[in-house]
MARLUM-703506 format. One line per 10 residues: number of its first residue (from 1); for each residue x, y, z of N, C-alpha, C. Coordinates in nm, 2 decimals. Layout:
NUM	X,Y,Z,X,Y,Z,X,Y,Z; ...
***
This chain:
1	7.56,10.31,7.20,7.48,10.25,7.30,7.58,10.21,7.42; 7.55,10.26,7.54,7.63,10.25,7.65,7.55,10.18,7.76; 7.62,10.12,7.86,7.55,10.05,7.97,7.62,10.06,8.10; 7.54,10.06,8.21,7.60,10.06,8.34,7.50,9.99,8.44; 7.54,9.94,8.55,7.45,9.89,8.65,7.51,9.90,8.79; 7.43,9.87,8.89,7.47,9.87,9.03,7.54,10.00,9.07; 7.47,10.11,9.04,7.53,10.24,9.08,7.52,10.26,9.23; 7.42,10.21,9.30,7.42,10.22,9.44,7.45,10.36,9.49; 7.37,10.45,9.45,7.40,10.59,9.47,7.38,10.64,9.61; 7.33,10.55,9.70,7.32,10.58,9.84,7.46,10.60,9.91
11	7.56,10.54,9.84,7.70,10.56,9.89,7.75,10.69,9.84; 7.81,10.77,9.92,7.86,10.90,9.88,7.97,10.89,9.77; 8.06,10.79,9.78,8.16,10.77,9.68,8.10,10.74,9.55; 7.99,10.66,9.55,7.92,10.62,9.42,7.85,10.74,9.36; 7.80,10.83,9.45,7.73,10.95,9.40,7.83,11.04,9.32; 7.95,11.04,9.37,8.05,11.12,9.30,8.08,11.06,9.16; 8.09,10.93,9.16,8.11,10.86,9.03,7.99,10.89,8.94; 7.87,10.88,8.99,7.74,10.90,8.92,7.74,11.04,8.86; 7.79,11.14,8.94,7.78,11.28,8.89,7.87,11.30,8.77; 7.97,11.21,8.75,8.06,11.22,8.63,8.01,11.15,8.51
21	7.91,11.07,8.52,7.86,11.00,8.40,7.81,11.09,8.30; 7.86,11.08,8.18,7.82,11.17,8.07,7.82,11.09,7.94; 7.74,11.13,7.84,7.74,11.07,7.71,7.86,11.11,7.64; 7.90,11.04,7.53,8.01,11.07,7.45,7.96,11.15,7.32; 7.83,11.15,7.30,7.77,11.23,7.19,7.62,11.26,7.23; 7.56,11.35,7.16,7.42,11.38,7.19,7.32,11.27,7.16; 7.37,11.17,7.08,7.28,11.06,7.04,7.29,10.93,7.12; 7.37,10.94,7.23,7.40,10.82,7.31,7.28,10.77,7.38; 7.26,10.64,7.38,7.16,10.57,7.47,7.23,10.51,7.59; 7.16,10.51,7.70,7.22,10.45,7.82,7.13,10.34,7.87
31	7.18,10.22,7.88,7.12,10.11,7.95,7.15,10.11,8.10; 7.05,10.10,8.18,7.08,10.09,8.33,7.02,9.96,8.38; 7.11,9.86,8.41,7.07,9.73,8.44,7.05,9.70,8.59; 6.98,9.79,8.65,6.93,9.77,8.79,7.03,9.81,8.90; 6.97,9.81,9.02,7.04,9.85,9.14,7.09,9.99,9.14; 7.00,10.08,9.10,7.03,10.22,9.11,7.04,10.27,9.25; 6.94,10.22,9.33,6.94,10.26,9.47,6.83,10.18,9.54; 6.82,10.20,9.67,6.72,10.12,9.75,6.59,10.21,9.77; 6.60,10.33,9.80,6.49,10.42,9.83,6.42,10.46,9.70; 6.29,10.46,9.70,6.21,10.50,9.58,6.26,10.64,9.53
41	6.26,10.74,9.62,6.29,10.87,9.57,6.43,10.88,9.52; 6.53,10.80,9.57,6.67,10.81,9.52,6.67,10.75,9.38; 6.59,10.64,9.36,6.59,10.58,9.22,6.54,10.68,9.12; 6.43,10.75,9.16,6.37,10.85,9.07,6.47,10.96,9.04; 6.53,11.01,9.14,6.62,11.12,9.12,6.74,11.09,9.03; 6.79,10.97,9.05,6.91,10.93,8.97,6.86,10.90,8.83; 6.75,10.83,8.80,6.71,10.80,8.67,6.67,10.93,8.60; 6.61,11.02,8.67,6.58,11.15,8.61,6.70,11.23,8.57; 6.81,11.22,8.65,6.93,11.29,8.62,7.00,11.23,8.49; 6.99,11.09,8.48,7.05,11.03,8.36,6.96,11.06,8.24
51	6.83,11.07,8.26,6.75,11.10,8.14,6.78,11.24,8.09; 6.81,11.33,8.17,6.85,11.47,8.13,6.98,11.47,8.05; 7.06,11.37,8.07,7.19,11.37,8.00,7.20,11.29,7.87; 7.12,11.18,7.87,7.13,11.09,7.76,7.01,11.10,7.67; 7.03,11.06,7.54,6.92,11.07,7.44,6.81,10.98,7.48; 6.84,10.86,7.53,6.74,10.76,7.57,6.80,10.68,7.69; 6.72,10.65,7.79,6.76,10.57,7.90,6.66,10.45,7.91; 6.72,10.33,7.92,6.64,10.21,7.93,6.68,10.14,8.06; 6.58,10.11,8.14,6.61,10.06,8.28,6.54,9.92,8.29; 6.62,9.83,8.35,6.57,9.70,8.40,6.59,9.69,8.55
61	6.49,9.65,8.62,6.50,9.66,8.77,6.60,9.55,8.83; 6.67,9.59,8.93,6.75,9.50,9.01,6.67,9.46,9.14; 6.74,9.38,9.22,6.67,9.35,9.35,6.66,9.47,9.45; 6.76,9.56,9.44,6.76,9.67,9.54,6.64,9.76,9.52; 6.61,9.79,9.39,6.49,9.88,9.37,6.36,9.81,9.42; 6.36,9.68,9.43,6.24,9.61,9.47,6.23,9.59,9.62; 6.34,9.63,9.69,6.33,9.62,9.84,6.22,9.71,9.90; 6.16,9.67,10.00,6.08,9.76,10.08,6.16,9.79,10.21; 6.24,9.89,10.20,6.33,9.93,10.31,6.26,9.99,10.42; 6.29,9.96,10.55,6.22,10.01,10.66,6.22,10.16,10.67
71	6.32,10.23,10.61,6.33,10.37,10.61,6.27,10.44,10.49; 6.21,10.37,10.40,6.15,10.42,10.28,6.01,10.46,10.31; 5.97,10.59,10.28,5.83,10.63,10.30,5.74,10.55,10.20; 5.79,10.51,10.09,5.71,10.43,10.00,5.70,10.28,10.05; 5.59,10.24,10.10,5.58,10.11,10.17,5.53,10.00,10.08; 5.52,10.03,9.95,5.47,9.93,9.86,5.56,9.80,9.86; 5.50,9.69,9.83,5.58,9.56,9.83,5.55,9.49,9.70; 5.65,9.41,9.66,5.64,9.31,9.55,5.59,9.38,9.42; 5.49,9.31,9.36,5.45,9.36,9.23,5.40,9.50,9.23; 5.33,9.54,9.34,5.29,9.68,9.35,5.40,9.78,9.34
81	5.51,9.74,9.41,5.63,9.83,9.41,5.69,9.84,9.27; 5.70,9.72,9.20,5.75,9.72,9.07,5.67,9.81,8.97; 5.54,9.79,8.98,5.45,9.87,8.89,5.46,10.02,8.92; 5.48,10.05,9.05,5.50,10.20,9.08,5.63,10.25,9.02; 5.73,10.17,9.02,5.86,10.20,8.96,5.84,10.22,8.81; 5.76,10.13,8.75,5.73,10.15,8.60,5.66,10.28,8.57; 5.56,10.31,8.65,5.48,10.43,8.63,5.58,10.55,8.65; 5.66,10.55,8.75,5.75,10.66,8.77,5.85,10.68,8.65; 5.90,10.57,8.60,5.99,10.57,8.48,5.91,10.63,8.36; 5.79,10.59,8.34,5.72,10.65,8.23,5.69,10.80,8.25
91	5.67,10.84,8.37,5.65,10.98,8.39,5.77,11.07,8.36; 5.89,11.01,8.37,6.02,11.08,8.35,6.08,11.05,8.21; 6.02,10.96,8.14,6.06,10.93,8.00,6.17,10.82,8.00; 6.17,10.73,8.09,6.27,10.62,8.09,6.19,10.49,8.06; 6.25,10.41,7.96,6.19,10.29,7.92,6.21,10.18,8.02; 6.11,10.09,8.03,6.11,9.98,8.12,6.08,9.84,8.05; 6.09,9.73,8.12,6.05,9.60,8.06,5.90,9.60,8.02; 5.82,9.69,8.07,5.68,9.69,8.03,5.64,9.77,7.91; 5.74,9.84,7.85,5.72,9.92,7.74,5.75,9.85,7.61; 5.71,9.91,7.50,5.75,9.86,7.37,5.90,9.86,7.36
101	5.96,9.75,7.31,6.10,9.74,7.30,6.15,9.83,7.19; 6.25,9.92,7.22,6.30,10.01,7.11,6.40,9.94,7.02; 6.41,9.99,6.90,6.51,9.94,6.80,6.62,10.04,6.79; 6.74,10.00,6.81,6.86,10.08,6.79,6.90,10.08,6.65; 6.91,10.19,6.58,6.95,10.20,6.44,7.08,10.27,6.42; 7.16,10.28,6.53,7.29,10.34,6.51,7.39,10.23,6.47; 7.52,10.26,6.50,7.62,10.17,6.47,7.60,10.03,6.54; 7.61,9.93,6.46,7.59,9.79,6.51,7.44,9.75,6.50; 7.35,9.84,6.45,7.21,9.81,6.44,7.18,9.77,6.30; 7.04,9.75,6.27,6.94,9.76,6.37,6.93,9.64,6.46
111	6.91,9.66,6.59,6.88,9.56,6.69,6.77,9.60,6.78; 6.69,9.50,6.83,6.59,9.53,6.93,6.65,9.52,7.07; 6.63,9.63,7.14,6.69,9.64,7.28,6.58,9.59,7.38; 6.60,9.48,7.45,6.50,9.42,7.53,6.54,9.42,7.68; 6.48,9.52,7.76,6.50,9.52,7.90,6.41,9.41,7.96; 6.47,9.33,8.05,6.40,9.21,8.11,6.39,9.23,8.26; 6.28,9.17,8.31,6.27,9.15,8.46,6.23,9.01,8.48; 6.32,8.93,8.52,6.29,8.78,8.54,6.32,8.73,8.68; 6.38,8.81,8.77,6.41,8.76,8.90,6.49,8.63,8.91; 6.47,8.55,9.01,6.55,8.43,9.03,6.47,8.33,9.10
121	6.51,8.20,9.09,6.42,8.09,9.15,6.50,7.99,9.23; 6.62,8.03,9.28,6.71,7.94,9.36,6.75,7.82,9.28; 6.75,7.82,9.15,6.79,7.70,9.08,6.94,7.70,9.05; 7.01,7.81,9.08,7.16,7.81,9.07,7.21,7.76,9.20; 7.19,7.64,9.23,7.22,7.59,9.36,7.36,7.53,9.36; 7.43,7.52,9.47,7.56,7.46,9.48,7.55,7.31,9.47; 7.65,7.24,9.42,7.65,7.10,9.41,7.62,7.03,9.55; 7.53,6.94,9.54,7.49,6.87,9.66,7.36,6.92,9.73; 7.32,7.04,9.69,7.20,7.10,9.74,7.09,7.07,9.64; 7.00,6.98,9.67,6.90,6.93,9.57,6.77,7.01,9.58
131	6.75,7.08,9.69,6.63,7.16,9.70,6.66,7.30,9.74; 6.56,7.39,9.73,6.58,7.53,9.77,6.60,7.53,9.92; 6.53,7.45,10.00,6.54,7.45,10.14,6.68,7.41,10.19; 6.74,7.31,10.12,6.87,7.27,10.16,6.97,7.37,10.12; 6.96,7.44,10.00,7.05,7.54,9.96,7.05,7.66,10.06; 6.93,7.70,10.10,6.92,7.81,10.19,6.98,7.77,10.33; 6.95,7.65,10.37,7.01,7.61,10.50,7.16,7.62,10.50; 7.22,7.57,10.39,7.37,7.58,10.38,7.42,7.72,10.37; 7.34,7.81,10.31,7.38,7.95,10.30,7.38,8.01,10.44; 7.27,7.99,10.51,7.26,8.04,10.65,7.37,7.99,10.74
141	7.40,7.86,10.73,7.51,7.81,10.81,7.64,7.87,10.77; 7.66,7.90,10.65,7.79,7.97,10.60,7.79,8.12,10.62; 7.67,8.18,10.66,7.66,8.32,10.68,7.66,8.40,10.56; 7.61,8.33,10.45,7.61,8.40,10.32,7.46,8.41,10.28; 7.39,8.51,10.31,7.25,8.53,10.29,7.22,8.66,10.23; 7.15,8.66,10.12,7.11,8.78,10.05,7.01,8.86,10.13; 7.02,8.99,10.13,6.93,9.07,10.21,6.79,9.07,10.15; 6.77,9.02,10.03,6.64,8.99,9.97,6.55,8.91,10.06; 6.61,8.82,10.13,6.53,8.73,10.22,6.46,8.81,10.33; 6.50,8.93,10.36,6.44,9.02,10.45,6.36,9.13,10.39
151	6.40,9.18,10.27,6.34,9.31,10.22,6.27,9.30,10.09; 6.30,9.19,10.01,6.23,9.18,9.88,6.11,9.08,9.89; 5.99,9.14,9.90,5.87,9.07,9.93,5.81,9.04,9.79; 5.75,8.91,9.78,5.70,8.87,9.65,5.55,8.90,9.63; 5.49,8.97,9.72,5.34,8.99,9.72,5.29,9.04,9.58; 5.18,8.98,9.53,5.09,8.89,9.59,5.13,8.74,9.57; 5.24,8.71,9.51,5.28,8.58,9.49,5.33,8.51,9.62; 5.31,8.38,9.63,5.35,8.32,9.76,5.50,8.31,9.78; 5.58,8.32,9.67,5.72,8.31,9.69,5.79,8.39,9.58; 5.92,8.42,9.59,5.99,8.49,9.49,6.01,8.40,9.36
161	6.02,8.27,9.38,6.04,8.18,9.27,5.91,8.18,9.19; 5.79,8.18,9.25,5.67,8.18,9.17,5.65,8.31,9.10; 5.69,8.42,9.16,5.69,8.55,9.09,5.78,8.54,8.97; 5.90,8.48,8.99,6.00,8.46,8.88,5.93,8.38,8.77; 5.87,8.27,8.80,5.81,8.18,8.69,5.70,8.26,8.62; 5.63,8.34,8.68,5.52,8.42,8.61,5.59,8.52,8.52; 5.70,8.58,8.57,5.77,8.68,8.48,5.83,8.61,8.36; 5.88,8.49,8.38,5.93,8.41,8.26,5.83,8.38,8.16; 5.71,8.34,8.20,5.60,8.31,8.11,5.56,8.43,8.03; 5.54,8.54,8.10,5.50,8.66,8.04,5.60,8.72,7.94
171	5.73,8.71,7.98,5.84,8.76,7.90,5.86,8.68,7.78; 5.85,8.55,7.79,5.87,8.46,7.67,5.76,8.49,7.57; 5.64,8.52,7.61,5.54,8.55,7.51,5.58,8.67,7.43; 5.63,8.77,7.49,5.67,8.89,7.42,5.79,8.87,7.34; 5.89,8.79,7.39,6.01,8.76,7.31,5.98,8.67,7.19; 5.88,8.58,7.20,5.84,8.50,7.09,5.78,8.58,6.98; 5.72,8.70,7.01,5.65,8.78,6.91,5.75,8.88,6.85; 5.87,8.89,6.89,5.97,8.98,6.83,5.99,8.96,6.68; 6.03,9.06,6.61,6.06,9.05,6.47,6.18,8.95,6.45; 6.16,8.84,6.39,6.26,8.74,6.38,6.38,8.77,6.29
181	6.37,8.88,6.22,6.48,8.92,6.13,6.58,9.01,6.20; 6.54,9.06,6.32,6.63,9.15,6.40,6.70,9.08,6.51; 6.83,9.10,6.53,6.90,9.05,6.65,6.86,9.13,6.77; 6.90,9.09,6.88,6.86,9.16,7.01,6.98,9.20,7.09; 6.96,9.30,7.18,7.05,9.32,7.30,6.96,9.29,7.42; 6.99,9.18,7.49,6.91,9.14,7.60,6.97,9.21,7.73; 6.89,9.27,7.81,6.93,9.35,7.92,6.86,9.30,8.05; 6.94,9.25,8.14,6.88,9.20,8.27,6.97,9.23,8.38; 6.91,9.24,8.50,7.00,9.26,8.62,7.07,9.13,8.65; 7.00,9.02,8.65,7.06,8.89,8.68,7.11,8.83,8.55
191	7.22,8.76,8.56,7.28,8.69,8.44,7.18,8.59,8.39; 7.17,8.58,8.25,7.08,8.48,8.19,7.13,8.34,8.20; 7.26,8.32,8.22,7.31,8.19,8.23,7.39,8.18,8.36; 7.41,8.06,8.41,7.47,8.04,8.54,7.62,8.06,8.54; 7.69,8.04,8.42,7.83,8.03,8.42,7.90,8.15,8.48; 7.85,8.28,8.47,7.92,8.39,8.53,7.93,8.38,8.68; 7.84,8.30,8.75,7.85,8.29,8.89,7.96,8.19,8.94; 8.02,8.12,8.84,8.13,8.03,8.88,8.25,8.10,8.95; 8.26,8.23,8.93,8.38,8.30,8.99,8.34,8.37,9.12; 8.22,8.35,9.17,8.19,8.41,9.30,8.27,8.36,9.41
201	8.32,8.45,9.50,8.39,8.41,9.61,8.31,8.32,9.71; 8.18,8.34,9.71,8.09,8.27,9.80,7.99,8.20,9.71; 8.02,8.07,9.67,7.93,8.00,9.58,7.78,7.99,9.62; 7.76,7.99,9.76,7.62,7.98,9.80,7.53,8.10,9.76; 7.60,8.21,9.72,7.52,8.33,9.68,7.46,8.31,9.54; 7.51,8.22,9.47,7.46,8.20,9.33,7.31,8.18,9.32; 7.25,8.12,9.42,7.11,8.09,9.42,7.02,8.22,9.41; 7.08,8.33,9.44,7.00,8.46,9.43,7.04,8.53,9.30; 7.10,8.46,9.20,7.16,8.53,9.09,7.09,8.49,8.96; 6.98,8.42,8.95,6.92,8.39,8.82,6.84,8.27,8.83
211	6.80,8.22,8.71,6.72,8.10,8.69,6.77,8.02,8.57; 6.76,7.89,8.59,6.80,7.80,8.47,6.70,7.82,8.36; 6.59,7.87,8.38,6.48,7.88,8.28,6.52,7.98,8.17; 6.62,8.06,8.19,6.66,8.16,8.09,6.79,8.11,8.02; 6.84,7.99,8.04,6.97,7.95,8.00,6.99,7.95,7.85; 6.88,7.94,7.77,6.90,7.95,7.62,6.85,8.07,7.56; 6.81,8.17,7.64,6.75,8.29,7.58,6.85,8.37,7.49; 6.98,8.37,7.53,7.07,8.44,7.45,7.09,8.39,7.31; 7.07,8.25,7.29,7.08,8.19,7.16,6.94,8.19,7.09; 6.84,8.16,7.17,6.70,8.14,7.12,6.65,8.27,7.07
221	6.69,8.39,7.13,6.63,8.52,7.09,6.74,8.60,7.02; 6.84,8.54,6.96,6.93,8.61,6.87,7.01,8.72,6.92; 7.06,8.71,7.05,7.13,8.82,7.11,7.27,8.84,7.05; 7.30,8.96,7.02,7.44,8.99,6.98,7.52,9.03,7.11; 7.45,9.08,7.21,7.51,9.11,7.34,7.40,9.09,7.45; 7.45,9.03,7.56,7.36,9.02,7.68,7.43,9.10,7.79; 7.35,9.20,7.84,7.40,9.29,7.94,7.34,9.25,8.07; 7.43,9.25,8.18,7.38,9.22,8.31,7.46,9.29,8.42; 7.42,9.27,8.54,7.50,9.33,8.65,7.49,9.23,8.77; 7.46,9.28,8.89,7.43,9.21,9.01,7.55,9.14,9.07
231	7.65,9.09,9.00,7.76,9.02,9.06,7.87,9.11,9.11; 7.87,9.23,9.06,7.98,9.33,9.09,8.11,9.28,9.05; 8.11,9.21,8.94,8.24,9.16,8.88,8.24,9.20,8.73; 8.27,9.33,8.70,8.26,9.38,8.57,8.36,9.31,8.48; 8.31,9.26,8.36,8.40,9.19,8.27,8.32,9.16,8.14; 8.40,9.12,8.04,8.34,9.07,7.92,8.37,8.92,7.90; 8.27,8.84,7.87,8.29,8.70,7.85,8.20,8.66,7.73; 8.22,8.54,7.69,8.14,8.49,7.57,8.09,8.35,7.60; 7.96,8.33,7.58,7.90,8.20,7.60,7.82,8.16,7.47; 7.85,8.05,7.42,7.77,8.00,7.30,7.79,8.10,7.18
241	7.90,8.17,7.17,7.92,8.26,7.07,7.86,8.40,7.09; 7.80,8.42,7.21,7.73,8.55,7.24,7.82,8.63,7.34; 7.84,8.75,7.32,7.91,8.84,7.41,7.82,8.87,7.53; 7.88,8.86,7.65,7.81,8.90,7.77,7.89,9.01,7.84; 7.82,9.11,7.88,7.89,9.23,7.94,7.83,9.25,8.08; 7.91,9.23,8.18,7.88,9.26,8.32,7.92,9.40,8.34; 7.83,9.49,8.37,7.85,9.64,8.36,7.84,9.71,8.50; 7.86,9.64,8.61,7.83,9.70,8.74,7.94,9.79,8.79; 7.90,9.89,8.86,8.00,9.97,8.94,8.02,9.90,9.07; 7.92,9.86,9.15,7.94,9.79,9.28,7.96,9.89,9.39
251	8.00,9.83,9.51,8.02,9.91,9.63,8.16,9.97,9.63; 8.18,10.08,9.70,8.31,10.15,9.70,8.42,10.05,9.75; 8.39,9.97,9.85,8.50,9.88,9.90,8.54,9.78,9.79; 8.46,9.76,9.68,8.49,9.67,9.57,8.57,9.74,9.46; 8.50,9.85,9.41,8.57,9.92,9.30,8.69,9.99,9.34; 8.71,10.03,9.46,8.83,10.10,9.50,8.95,10.02,9.50; 8.93,9.88,9.50,9.05,9.79,9.48,9.10,9.79,9.34; 9.01,9.83,9.24,9.04,9.82,9.10,9.09,9.95,9.04; 9.02,10.06,9.09,9.06,10.19,9.03,9.01,10.30,9.13; 9.10,10.40,9.14,9.07,10.51,9.23,8.96,10.60,9.17
261	8.95,10.61,9.03,8.85,10.68,8.97,8.78,10.59,8.86; 8.69,10.51,8.90,8.63,10.42,8.81,8.54,10.49,8.70; 8.54,10.43,8.58,8.46,10.47,8.47,8.37,10.35,8.44; 8.25,10.34,8.50,8.18,10.21,8.49,8.10,10.20,8.36; 8.08,10.30,8.28,8.00,10.29,8.16,8.08,10.21,8.06; 8.01,10.11,8.00,8.06,10.02,7.90,8.00,10.04,7.77; 8.07,10.05,7.66,8.02,10.06,7.53,7.97,9.92,7.48; 7.84,9.92,7.44,7.78,9.79,7.41,7.77,9.78,7.25; 7.73,9.88,7.18,7.74,9.89,7.04,7.79,10.02,6.99
***
């Protein structure tokens, strides 16, 4: 079982990395933890290419797939865009958070692999910012503002946080119904706990990185590994005895400082 995220294939340098991604055996599964691309057609093309190479591909959405970019012919917004991405994935044989969770029975199994879509609710605020409004004001003053504020629309929800809270409720019902005898691999674009954001260069950005409402999911739902991306800080950490894997490639200006020829795929089990 392998994982990667934040491929951002709209960048030519990242497309060259993408073209080199290959399984190590015919039975390899690949987890894709969001931010494949911004344009609907590019997301489909990339996921289709991965599905042709790997035995099974499991996708959880990132914020970039949910953008309604001004240059994208697909003008869907919010929940409608997400559901269109789910339908596209089903058409090409890629599993999503809306499908039955698969059970990995290879080495390290059996475990239930759970792709999640939970968004964020601005609760990862910097010290001293007691409300979303204050946190956003400080971020704008510092010039640290996520593009989601312009391109990620929550329709039909009145706000992104209310969309997040509805996703949390729906997801917890499914998680509560899982086989309690099986451990899990929890897969999300945004980290389930706040602690990974402590190393961000710009602390104000943390408010776009998750929700405090998932802080106990890795222990509550028996995770052996929690896979995430979004931060573009690939590393392995441990929280409450659970291994967390940040599996992002990131932007060329970031990964080129670490390796001339990055190999972003991480072995999970």
